[in-house]
C-alpha positions, 0 to 999 in steps of 0.5 A: 540502506540505499546507495550512497547511504551506506558510504555516508554511514561509514564516513559519519559513524563517529569516526575520527582520523587516527593520530599523526606521527612523524616518520622518515620519508622512506616509511611514509609511502602509502600513508596520509599527510596528518598536516599540510606539507610546507616548503622549508626553502625556496624552490629552487633555492637559487637561480639556476641554469635550465640548460647546458650552455653559457650564462651571459651578461648583457647583449652579445657577443660575449667574452668567455671566461671560466666554467660553472658546474652544479654543486660548486660554491657560488660563482663570481659575478659576471660583468656586461659583455662576459659569459661563463660556460654553465651546466644544467642545474648549476647556480647562475652567477650574479649579474647573469641575464640569460642562458644561451643554449649550447646548440645556439652558441658558437665561438670565434676566437675568444668571443661567443656569438648567438646563432639561435633562431630568435634573439636571446631574451632576459631570463631565457632558460633560467629557473629563477629562485622560488619559481616553484614555491617560496619558503613557508608556502603550503604545497599539499593539504592534510589528507593527501595520500603519500605517493612517490611524487609526494616523497620527491616533492617533500625531499626537494623542499627540505624534509627528512620526516613527514607527519602522517596518520597512523595506519589503521590496523586491519584483521581479515577473518576468512570464514568457512569450512569449505575453503582451501588455501592451496591446490585445486578445488574439488569434492565440496571444497573451494579455493579461497579467493578473498585471502589473496584478493583483499589484503593488497586492496586494503594496503592500497587504501592506507591500511597496515599489512592486514593480518589474515586468519581462517575461522571454521564454521564454529560459533565459539571460534568466531566469537573469541576471534572478535573478542580478542582482536585489537585491530582498528578494523576487523573484516570478515568474509561470509556468515552475514546472511541467515544460513545454518552456519552464519554465526556473525550476527550472534557473535557480534551481539555477544561481543557487545557490538552495535550494528550501524548497517545491516544490509545494503540495497546493492547487488551483488553484496546486499547482506554486508554489514557494519558494526561498532565494536567495544572500544571504538573499533569497527567490523565490516562483514562482507558476503562470502561470494567474491564479487559480492565481497568486492561490492562491500569493500567499495561500499563500506570498507574503503570509506571507513579506511579513508575516514580513519586514515584522514584521507581527502576523497575527491568527487566521484569519476563519471562516464557515459555508458557506451551500451545499455547497463542492465540494472536490478529492479529495486537496488543499485548494481555494481557492474564491472566495466572497461573504458572505451572512447565512447564510454564504459562497456559492461563485462561478462562473467559478473555473477556474485561468485565470479571474478573473471569479469572483475579481473578484466575490469578497469572500474565498477559502474554504479548502475541505478535501479532499473539500469542505465541507457546508452549515453547515460552518465554513471558513477565509476568506482576504481579497482586496483 
């Protein structure tokens, strides 16, 4: 399958967003809004002072009488020619026409004078009621990822709970007899890099905390792991090709799976696959080489997670190539790059088994077959 067909297959494989559930604000971070976020109040809910100073009524000079602080009961009305000392965020007294900043006012006996650089205007340094939003206004659409700013906005306009999509449950199966989970590699053994690399990326894409399991090169163990998993998405690493211990295709067949994608015209990572498991669950098979596995993450796993999470995905980022980007003869190539003022530059150490280039990368450039010339615009895929 060619680029971007694999991503489209992942999005259109009969996937529906998972059900929505209301959760407390503290539990909503990293999830996705299941419904639009609406304002439960005007914001601000009343006219407030944007500065420390004096709330004044009418033209000056003004007679000062009293003080208004934030969090207190509604202040008494002001008559023309009067003023009251006021704190930032405090409710503006009825009748007040502006706020005179503290640094712009001076008092002479009982009178307050304006010594600002320009004459005071009506509404100056006042945050009027409803300046940011009105009661019932839609602030964010469904499908918005819930980050810290979304939590702050929801709290500011009155929400204690948010309707969010259930997080997709993910099980990561790392396959292979040759993998170490600690210590220095050697004597035919290699250190597992994908067990530490993939779970944070999956969580950033909206998944629940992934369960990680290690499966030896044994057909029965792999078949049983697929049969017994109840996760919404199973992600495997290795075993997608046709080597002597690559059992994934056979295990999927015995588990009753239906292959949706079996190989993608992307380098590295072309032997990746996507399958539908019984019960509407899915499996993505990633190659075992680290950078090839990352290519499968951005090509199949992330679009699938976004679809299950109900996330709205914006248009791709674009940038010019600051230098020629080498391409594969027939396939799309994903190239680790860094950004410069002139565009993106390729990074060395970009082989399928390498992570050194990815560790310095700010994005993956989607390089078309044959490569991209300097100045040519390429699509960018973000990396966490």
